[in-house]
C-alpha positions as CSV (number, residue, x, y, z in Angstrom):
1,X,84.8,122.7,77.7
2,X,88.1,123.7,79.3
3,X,86.1,124.8,82.5
4,X,84.4,121.4,82.7
5,X,87.6,119.6,82.4
6,X,89.2,121.8,84.9
7,X,86.3,121.4,87.4
8,X,86.2,117.7,87.0
9,X,89.9,117.3,87.6
10,X,90.0,119.7,90.6
11,X,90.3,116.6,93.3
12,X,93.1,115.2,91.3
13,X,95.1,118.3,91.0
14,X,94.7,118.9,94.7
15,X,95.9,115.4,95.6
16,X,98.9,115.3,93.2
17,X,99.9,118.8,94.2
18,X,100.0,117.6,97.9
19,X,101.9,114.5,97.1
20,X,104.5,116.3,94.9
21,X,105.1,118.6,97.8
22,X,105.9,115.7,100.2
23,X,109.5,114.8,100.1
24,X,109.0,111.4,101.9
25,X,107.7,109.7,98.6
26,X,109.8,107.8,96.3
27,X,109.1,107.4,92.6
28,X,107.6,103.9,93.0
29,X,105.3,105.2,95.7
30,X,104.3,108.0,93.5
31,X,103.4,105.4,90.8
32,X,101.3,103.5,93.3
33,X,99.4,106.8,94.2
34,X,98.6,107.2,90.5
35,X,97.7,103.5,90.3
36,X,95.4,103.7,93.3
37,X,93.8,106.8,92.1
38,X,92.9,105.3,88.7
39,X,91.5,102.3,90.6
40,X,89.4,104.7,92.4
41,X,88.1,106.1,89.0
42,X,87.2,102.7,87.6
43,X,85.2,101.8,90.9
44,X,82.6,104.3,89.8
45,X,81.4,101.8,87.0
46,X,80.6,98.6,89.1
47,X,79.2,100.6,91.9
48,X,76.9,102.8,89.6
49,X,75.6,99.5,88.0
50,X,74.9,97.8,91.2
51,X,73.1,100.8,92.7
52,X,71.2,101.4,89.6
53,X,70.0,97.7,89.6
54,X,68.9,98.0,93.2
55,X,67.1,101.2,92.5
56,X,65.4,99.7,89.3
57,X,64.3,96.6,91.4
58,X,63.0,98.8,94.2
59,X,65.6,97.1,96.7
60,X,66.8,99.1,99.7
61,X,64.4,102.0,99.0
62,X,64.0,103.1,102.7
63,X,66.3,106.2,103.7
64,X,68.2,104.2,106.3
65,X,68.9,101.1,104.3
66,X,69.6,103.1,101.1
67,X,72.2,105.5,102.8
68,X,74.0,103.0,105.0
69,X,74.0,99.7,102.8
70,X,73.5,100.8,99.1
71,X,75.8,103.9,99.4
72,X,77.9,103.5,102.7
73,X,78.5,99.9,102.9
74,X,78.8,99.4,98.9
75,X,80.9,102.2,98.2
76,X,83.3,102.3,101.1
77,X,83.4,98.5,101.4
78,X,84.6,98.2,97.7
79,X,87.1,101.1,98.5
80,X,88.4,99.3,101.6
81,X,89.1,96.2,99.5
82,X,91.0,97.9,96.8
83,X,93.1,99.8,99.5
84,X,93.7,96.5,101.4
85,X,94.8,94.7,98.3
86,X,96.8,97.4,96.6
87,X,98.3,99.6,99.6
88,X,98.2,97.3,102.6
89,X,99.3,94.0,101.0
90,X,101.1,95.0,98.0
91,X,101.8,98.7,98.6
92,X,104.8,100.7,100.1
93,X,103.5,101.8,103.4
94,X,106.9,103.2,104.7
95,X,105.2,105.7,107.3
96,X,101.8,105.6,109.1
97,X,100.9,108.8,107.2
98,X,101.4,107.0,103.8
99,X,98.1,105.3,104.3
100,X,96.3,108.6,104.4
101,X,97.8,109.6,101.1
102,X,96.7,106.4,99.4
103,X,93.3,106.5,101.0
104,X,92.7,110.0,99.7
105,X,94.1,109.1,96.3
106,X,91.4,106.4,96.1
107,X,88.6,108.3,97.2
108,X,89.4,111.4,95.1
109,X,89.8,109.2,92.0
110,X,86.2,108.0,92.7
111,X,85.1,111.6,93.3
112,X,86.7,112.9,90.2
113,X,84.6,110.6,87.9
114,X,81.5,111.4,90.1
115,X,82.2,115.1,89.5
116,X,82.5,114.7,85.7
117,X,79.3,112.6,85.4
118,X,77.4,114.9,87.6
119,X,78.4,118.0,85.6
120,X,77.5,116.2,82.4
121,X,74.0,115.9,83.8
122,X,73.5,119.2,85.8
123,X,76.1,121.6,84.4
124,X,78.8,123.6,85.8
125,X,76.5,125.4,88.1
126,X,76.8,122.8,90.6
127,X,80.7,122.6,90.8
128,X,81.1,124.6,94.0
129,X,78.4,122.8,95.9
130,X,79.9,119.4,94.7
131,X,83.5,120.7,95.7
132,X,82.3,121.9,99.1
133,X,80.4,118.9,100.1
134,X,80.5,115.5,98.4
135,X,84.0,115.6,97.2
136,X,85.4,117.0,100.5
137,X,83.3,114.2,102.3
138,X,84.9,111.7,100.0
139,X,88.4,113.0,101.0
140,X,87.5,112.7,104.7
141,X,86.3,109.1,104.2
142,X,89.8,108.4,102.6
143,X,91.7,110.1,105.4
144,X,89.9,108.0,108.0
145,X,90.2,104.8,106.0
146,X,94.0,105.4,105.2
147,X,94.8,106.3,108.7
148,X,93.7,102.9,110.1
149,X,95.0,101.1,107.2
150,X,98.5,102.6,108.0
151,X,97.9,101.8,111.7
152,X,97.2,98.2,110.8
153,X,100.4,97.9,109.1
154,X,102.5,99.2,111.8
155,X,100.6,97.6,114.8
156,X,100.4,94.1,114.0
157,X,99.1,93.3,117.6
158,X,95.9,95.4,116.9
159,X,95.9,94.7,113.1
160,X,92.4,93.1,113.1
161,X,90.9,96.0,115.1
162,X,92.4,98.6,112.8
163,X,91.2,96.9,109.6
164,X,87.8,96.8,111.0
165,X,87.9,100.3,111.8
166,X,89.3,101.3,108.5
167,X,86.1,99.8,106.8
168,X,83.4,100.4,109.5
169,X,83.9,104.2,110.2
170,X,84.0,105.3,106.7
171,X,80.8,103.4,106.0
172,X,79.0,104.9,108.9
173,X,80.4,108.5,108.0
174,X,79.2,108.1,104.4
175,X,75.9,106.5,105.4
176,X,75.2,109.3,107.7
177,X,76.0,111.9,105.0
178,X,73.5,110.4,102.7
179,X,70.9,109.8,105.4
180,X,70.9,113.6,106.2
181,X,70.4,114.5,102.6
182,X,67.5,112.1,102.3
183,X,65.8,112.9,105.6
184,X,66.1,116.6,106.0
185,X,65.1,117.6,102.4
186,X,65.4,121.4,101.9
187,X,66.6,121.9,105.4
188,X,69.4,119.6,105.0
189,X,72.1,122.4,105.6
190,X,71.0,122.8,109.2
191,X,72.3,119.2,109.9
192,X,74.9,119.0,107.1
193,X,77.1,122.0,108.1
194,X,77.7,121.0,111.6
195,X,78.2,117.4,110.2
196,X,80.7,118.6,107.6
197,X,82.6,120.6,110.2
198,X,82.8,117.5,112.4
199,X,84.2,115.6,109.4
200,X,86.9,118.0,108.8
201,X,87.9,118.3,112.4
202,X,88.2,114.4,112.5
203,X,90.2,114.6,109.4
204,X,92.5,117.2,110.9
205,X,92.9,115.2,113.9
206,X,93.8,112.0,112.1
207,X,96.4,113.7,110.0
208,X,98.0,115.2,112.9
209,X,98.2,111.9,114.8
210,X,99.6,110.1,111.7
211,X,102.3,113.0,111.4
212,X,103.3,112.7,114.8
213,X,103.8,108.9,114.4
214,X,105.9,109.5,111.4
215,X,108.3,112.0,113.1
């Protein structure tokens, strides 16, 4: 039981360790990070219900539509809406890089509950694969979304463009990830490994850009 709880909470522990080590966050901002994380965990319920309903009714069953609409558009669209409302409109984005922290908080909240549900069904043997691929992918979607949310806050002349990118790019990345899983079958690692490397290079690039803007 302890191993199960520890594995399920690994994304949350990583997130809050990072936030704790940052001295740029005030206590109200820390509370907001926690609030957005909790919102991310709660998003699993409506998303799972909608996806289950579509699956049962055999709607969006083709790999492309299922990957990009049922998973990419639905999951990242609702994440973007929550991030826009709670971080962009009512949050405390004092630095461009703060958007990344809030984006990752939301995504890892979602991934934490996904991990727990997945391990209930499949057991602890799947912890490492879940950590290396889906959880880290969710973190990258959050980094990209948060980066552009932060840019929209501090570049009002390009606000609309950045807000669209904050939604569109994570949707495309998420859809591509699931499309690879569906189409390549047992050979998915041939495409997934370079895709994941590309995801992390993108994440590192966005984090560095945001950090330079904060300095």
